[in-house]
N, C-alpha and C positions, 0 to 999 in steps of 0.2 A: 377524443383518445382518453379525455380525463388527465389522468395522472401517469406521465409518461418518463422514460429514462433515455437520456441522449448517449446513442453507442456511434461506434466508429460507421457503422452502416445506415445510422439513422435513427429516428425515434422508435421506441418497442414501449408498450405496455408496462408502467412498472408492477403490475399485478403477473406479468407473462416472463419475468426476469428468472424465476426459479431460483435453485439454489445457487448464492453468491459468495464468491470472494473478493472481499474488501480490498486488498492490500497485496498485487502481485506485480511480476514484472515478465513480459514475454518476449520482447524486444530490446534490448539496453545496453548501455556499454557503461562501466562503473569501473574501469581501468581508469586510474589517474591519468588526467589529461595529457601530460608529457609523455607518457607509454604509450601512449592510441598509435603511433606509426610505426610502433617496433617490428619486426618478424614476429608470425605465430611460432608461438612454442609446439614441444612435441604433442601429440593428441594424448587425451587422457586416457588411461587404460585400467585392466581389472588392478592390476597389481600397484598402482598408484592412487585408484580414486579416493580410498576410504585418507589417505595422507591429504589430499589437496581439499575433500571436505571439511575435516578437522582443522583444517589452518584455511578458511573460504578464500582468503584475500591476498597469501603470500603469491599464488601463480597469477599473472596478470589475465590471461586466458580463459581462467575459470568466470572472471569478472565480465565476461561479455558475451551476451546472448545474441548470435545473429544467425542460428542455422535453423531456416525454415521447415525442413524435414524434421527435424526434433521438436522444435513448436509444432510443427501438425502432428506428430503422435502425443503428445502430450494433452494438447486440446480437446484431440478426438477420444481421449481415454475418461479427460475429465467429463465430457458429453455422456461416454457412455456409462459410467458410475452414477450420473444423475444430475451432474451439473449442469447449470444455466447459463450463467453470467461471471465474468472476470472484470474486476476494476484494475488497471493498467495504467500503474503509475510514475511510468517514465517520462520524467518532465525535461524543462531545458536544463541541459550540462550532462544528459543522461544519453544522447542520441535518439529522442523520439520518432517513427517511423508511422505515422497514421495509414498510408496509404497500403502499406505493405501488412500492418494489423488487420485492414479491412479486408485483405484478400484473405488473412488466416481465419479470421472470423465467419468469413463466406465458406470459406472448404470446411469448416471443424462445426458449423451450427452454433457454435459459442458465441453468445455476445458478448462485446468487448466496448468497456464504457474510459475515455481514455481522460490523463490526466492535464489538468494547466497548470502554469508556475515555472519555477524553478527549485532547482535542489540547494544542497549547502555552497559555501562561499569556495571551498576547495574546487568544484566545479563549474564555476560562473565565469563567461567569456567578461574582459574588461568592461564590454560597451554596458553590462547591466549595472556595474558599480558606479555609472555614470547618469544613471537612470532615475528621476526622483520619483517621491510613490504616486504620484497622478499619473504619469507616465507607466508606470509599472504597473497600477489599477486597470488603465487603459488597454493595456496589451493582453492580462488575463479576460478582462471582458471581451474582449475582440476572440480568441480562443476559444472561450465559452460561446459566444452567441454569433461569429461569424464563421471561423475555420483557424485552426490552429497547425504552426509551422508549417507556412507557405501551401497548405491545402485548404479543400472548403471541407474536411471534417472537424467536427466540432466537439471539443470536450464537453464532457458530463458532468464531472467533479473539478475541483481547484485543490490541487496537491499532486503527490506528496510533497510541502513545502518545506524545504529545506532548512533546518535552524542547527546550527553549532553552540558547545558551549565554550567559553559563554559566547552568547549571540554576537554576532558581526553587525555594524550599522547597515549593510545592505541589507543581509538578512532580515532585519526590523524592518526594514521599509518595505522589504518584501512581504513579509508576512502582515505587516499592517494593509497594505495595498489590499493581498487577498482576501482579508476578511471583510474591507469595503466592498470589494468584487461578488464575494457571497452575498450582499445584500442587493445588489444592484441585478444580478443576473439569476438568483434563486439557486444556484448551485451550492452543493455542499461542500466543507472544505474539510482536509485531512493533511495532517502534520507530522512530520518526522522531526521528533525533539533530539535536544544535544543531548550526550552520555552525560546526564547527571542528574542526582533525584531530584533538585530544584528547577530542573528546566520546564517539565510540564506547567509548572505554577506560572512560573514568568508568561510561558507561551498563552496560558489563560490570561493573566491579567493583560496583554498586549491586546489579546482579539477583542476581550471584551470593552477596552478602552477606547475602540472606533466603532463598536457597536455592534460587534458580529454575533452570530446566534450562537449559543454552545450547545442547544439541541441539535444542529445541523454540523458541529465542527468535532471531528475525532482526533485523537491525540496517540497515534502508532507506537509501536517498541514498548510498550510496557512491558514488555517478557525480561526487556534489558536494562530498564529507566528505575522504575518503581518496585522496592519489595517490601514497604512498609503500607500496613494496611490504612492507617490513619490518614496519610499522603494521599493515597486511593480515592478512600471514602471524600474526603474534601475536594476533589476534584470532580467526583459523581454528585454531591451536593449542589456543587454549580451550576449542574446540568451536561457536563461536556461527556461526549462517546469516547470511552477507553477501549484500544484494540491492542488485541493479544495476537500478533502475527507472526509469530516465530514458530508454529506448528509444524511437526516436520522435523524441527532442530534438536536433538538430543544428545550433543556433546556437552558435557558440563562445563568445559572451558571457553571462554568468548575469544574469539580470534583478533579483536581490533585492539591493536597495541596500544598501550599507556590505560587500558580500561581493567581493572582486576575485580571481577565479579564469577558468580556462578549462574549458567543457565540455568532455567527449570526444564524439565522433561513435561512432554504432554500430560502426562497424569495430573503433575503437581500444578500446571497452567489451568486444567479442568477445577481441580478443586480449590482452587483461588475462585475461579469464576463460579462456580457453586457456591460458595461464600457468599458472593455478592450480589447473586440470585435472593440467597434468601434473605438480605437486606432490602430486596425490592427493586434491583437494578439491572434487572434482565434487558431492559429495554436500550440501556445504554453501554453495552457491551459489544465489540466486533471482533471477528475474528477471520483467519487469514494465515499462510504460510510465506510471504513475503520473499517467494523464490528471485534470485537475484544471479546466481551461480549456477553454473553448467551442472555441477556434481549434483545439486539436487532435483536434477531433470528425469524424467523416464528414461530417455535414450541415453544418459550417461550412468546409469544405476542408482538414482536418487528415488526419492519419494512421489515425486509429481504433484500436479494441480488438484489431482483426486483424493491426495491423503485425508482431506480432512471428512470426507463424503465418506470414501469406502474404509478409513481405518479408527479415524477419531470419534466420529459419530457412535460405532458401536462400543467406544470404550467409553463414551460418554452415559450411555445408556446403561453400562454397568455400574456406572459411580453415581447413578440416581439422578440422572437428567430425563424427563418425560419428554415423548414426540414432540409435545408442544414448547416446551422450551428450546430443543435443537432448531425447530421451524423456525422461531422467533432470531435466534442467531444467524442462521443461512439464508432464510427468507425474508421475513418479518422488517427488522431493521435494515438490512441492504434495499431493499423495497423503498421504505420511507427516505432513507437517507438520498438514495437516487432519484428520487422523485421530482419531477418539473409539472407546473400546473398550465396546462393551454390559455 
């Protein structure tokens, strides 16, 4: 087969992945762990959909993606507009469900690549705090090479590895373990940085200190983390892949408490990416939506997984992007990052 991607249904030739979203969630639970046992809230209605979307994390049920019919609708729409593959980064602490993802993949025809590792400290069970770096590395290696979360379904990427600001000791051990597992498994690594402009550089230092490969390491959530061009260029000069994965979020205010920033719109993301492309960094940029709430899904009145292909790509062409550049962003770079070699 040559270079292949590991999906929840088996190996797929990397060249056959098609247009790929590098950072999404299909089935996940981002409710605070102590709220997961609460009774379900009222169903989302047309009257409250915008309010819930504008303040995404105020309604716990909005943070819980567990409706197969809703997921199936969205995945089939993604395929219908030309989508081929989705990287599903629901890791430990967020309730990963490999077998249900495999069933959804088979039903929709969309390749799904599952992530290995764990999310941020607030979502970690106490047992993870007790594990040393070697044990964490071995667990991640098992998830990639043998099977994850009690199944024989293998992960095809490491991450999203969760980091807070400031990074906690456990998160630092997990990140170091993940960067080492990147070397032993050949999997790419993708990271959720803390909500501070200095967080990505700190993460880059930790990854490189243990021999991680920046060219196969994605630092996500640039949309809400770094707004300074010099900081972005410094990370790119070190070889890291930077990811703008809030496409479809076009509300100016950020819903996370204690974080004061103005979110960009899709055209602002595109213009910044265009600036970086002109500086020669096309192959170090990844894009996605990071859908992790119900109101962003088609079944609840949202934009869905097809947004980048159906809406953003035409907008990008109007703003000067060539078909070759879009192909690199949506096909070439994902295929490179998700490739293993037999």
